[in-house]
C-alpha positions in Angstrom: 10.0 -25.2 9.5 10.8 -21.5 9.8 8.6 -19.8 12.5 8.3 -16.1 12.9 6.7 -14.5 16.0 5.6 -11.0 15.0 4.5 -7.8 16.8 6.9 -8.0 19.7 7.4 -5.0 21.9 8.8 -6.6 25.1 12.3 -8.1 25.3 11.1 -10.9 27.6 9.0 -12.4 24.8 12.1 -12.7 22.6 13.5 -15.2 25.1 10.2 -17.1 25.1 10.2 -17.3 21.3 13.9 -18.4 21.2 13.5 -21.0 23.9 10.5 -22.5 22.1 12.5 -22.8 18.9 11.3 -19.8 16.8 13.5 -18.7 13.8 12.6 -15.0 13.8 11.0 -12.3 15.8 9.2 -9.3 14.2 8.7 -5.7 15.3 5.9 -3.6 13.8 6.4 0.1 13.4 3.2 1.0 11.4 1.8 4.3 12.5 -1.7 3.0 13.0 -1.0 -0.5 14.5 -2.0 -1.5 18.0 1.4 -3.3 18.0 3.4 -0.3 17.0 6.8 -0.3 18.8 8.8 2.8 19.7 12.4 3.1 18.7 13.5 2.1 22.2 11.2 -0.9 22.3 12.4 -2.0 18.8 16.1 -1.6 19.8 15.4 -3.6 23.0 13.9 -6.5 21.0 16.9 -6.5 18.7 19.3 -6.4 21.6 17.5 -9.3 23.4 17.7 -11.4 20.2 21.4 -11.1 20.3 21.9 -12.9 17.0 20.0 -16.0 18.2 17.2 -15.5 15.7 16.5 -13.2 12.7 15.1 -9.8 13.6 12.5 -8.3 11.2 11.2 -4.8 11.0 7.7 -4.8 9.6 6.2 -1.6 8.0 3.2 -0.9 5.7 2.9 2.9 5.8 6.4 4.2 5.8 8.4 5.2 2.7 10.6 2.2 1.8 13.8 4.2 1.8 13.0 5.6 5.3 12.1 2.1 6.5 15.4 0.7 5.3 17.3 3.4 7.1 15.3 2.8 10.2 15.9 -0.9 10.1 19.6 -0.4 9.6 19.9 2.2 12.4 18.1 0.0 14.9 20.1 -3.1 14.0 17.5 -5.3 12.3 18.6 -8.2 10.1 15.6 -7.9 7.7 13.1 -5.3 6.5 9.6 -6.6 5.6 7.6 -4.3 3.3 3.9 -5.1 3.7 1.3 -4.3 1.1 0.7 -3.3 -2.5 2.0 0.2 -2.0 5.5 -1.1 -2.4 6.4 -1.7 -6.0 9.7 -2.3 -7.9 11.0 1.2 -7.3 10.3 1.0 -3.5 12.0 -2.4 -3.3 15.0 -1.1 -5.2 15.3 1.8 -2.8 15.1 -0.4 0.2 17.6 -3.0 -1.2 20.1 -0.2 -1.7 20.3 0.1 2.1 19.2 -3.3 3.4 20.5 -6.4 1.8 17.7 -8.6 3.1 14.1 -7.4 2.3 10.9 -9.5 2.4 7.7 -8.8 0.6 4.4 -9.4 2.4 1.2 -9.4 0.4 -2.2 -11.1 0.1 -3.8 -13.1 -2.7 -6.2 -10.3 -3.4 -3.5 -7.7 -3.9 -0.4 -9.6 -5.1 1.1 -8.5 -8.4 3.0 -11.8 -8.4 3.4 -14.8 -6.3 6.8 -15.5 -7.7 9.3 -15.4 -4.8 11.9 -12.8 -5.7 9.7 -11.0 -8.3 10.7 -7.6 -6.8 14.1 -8.6 -5.6 12.8 -9.9 -2.2 14.5 -12.7 -0.3 11.2 -14.2 0.9 7.5 -13.8 0.3 4.9 -13.7 3.0 1.2 -14.4 2.2 -1.2 -12.8 4.6 -4.9 -12.3 4.9 -6.5 -9.2 3.2 -6.4 -7.3 6.5 -2.9 -7.9 8.0 -2.8 -8.3 11.8 -6.6 -8.8 12.0 -6.4 -12.4 13.0 -8.9 -13.2 10.2 -8.5 -16.6 8.7 -8.5 -17.0 4.9 -9.1 -20.0 2.7 -5.5 -21.2 2.3 -6.7 -24.3 0.6 -6.6 -22.4 -2.7 -2.8 -22.7 -2.4 -2.9 -26.5 -2.4 -2.3 -26.6 -6.1 -0.9 -23.1 -6.7 1.5 -22.2 -3.8 4.5 -20.1 -4.4 7.8 -21.8 -5.2 10.7 -21.1 -2.9 10.9 -19.6 0.5 7.5 -18.3 1.6 5.7 -17.8 4.8 2.0 -18.5 5.5 0.3 -15.9 7.8 -3.2 -14.7 8.6 -5.5 -16.2 11.2 -2.9 -18.8 12.5 -3.0 -19.9 16.1 -1.7 -22.8 18.2 -4.8 -24.8 17.5 -4.8 -24.5 13.7 -1.2 -24.0 12.6 -0.4 -27.7 12.3 -3.3 -28.3 10.0 -2.4 -25.3 7.9 1.2 -26.5 7.5 0.1 -30.0 6.5 -2.5 -28.6 4.1 -0.4 -26.1 2.0 3.2 -27.0 2.9 4.7 -23.5 3.4 8.4 -23.0 3.9 7.5 -21.3 7.2 4.7 -19.6 9.2 4.2 -16.2 10.8 1.9 -15.2 13.6 1.0 -12.1 15.6 -2.6 -11.8 16.9 -2.9 -15.6 17.3 -0.5 -15.5 20.2 -2.0 -12.5 22.0 -4.2 -12.3 25.1 -5.4 -8.9 23.9 -4.5 -6.7 20.9 -0.8 -5.9 21.1 -0.2 -8.1 24.2 1.7 -11.2 23.6 1.0 -14.3 25.7 4.1 -16.3 26.6 2.2 -19.6 26.8 0.5 -19.1 23.4 3.9 -18.2 21.8 5.4 -21.4 23.1 2.4 -23.5 22.1 2.4 -22.0 18.6 6.1 -22.7 17.9 5.8 -26.3 19.2 2.7 -27.0 17.1 4.3 -25.6 14.0 7.6 -27.4 14.4 5.9 -30.8 15.0 3.4 -30.5 12.2 
């Protein structure tokens, strides 16, 4: 089970995620997000990861080419383009700079649930309002889940991730608000509990 802890801004939480057994950490650089990291914060997270886990830059309101340049400059392993604003041309522009690009979408806006449809390495299925913590009816995926490497996100938390994994069998899971004590503030105990619950599901 691949587990990504997203929305990190403090290097100390990288160690918490790694020690718990996470596979990746994400940094959000959307202009309007309460989890928006500065360049210095993003670089510190990447440095703290030290190659122990994948590092993912998450954007939804930055031109794809600019996002790819930013990801490369700050040393991220992966760029995650989040939302329907990114189409084939945007993915092509990003992939010209970053060899590993993920596509994040929701069931309501997805043009395709085929993993790799736009050249992406991995597909992430989120709620209609990313980062809101809102749960969505993932049971609709029981008979129509994507094939390949895909992450389930949206409203997951330590107390429900195991059931979600058993229900829809994703390749991995992603969490942000579900491991926070307040918007944008990660809680070390919740991070550890989430990873444990996901890995033992």
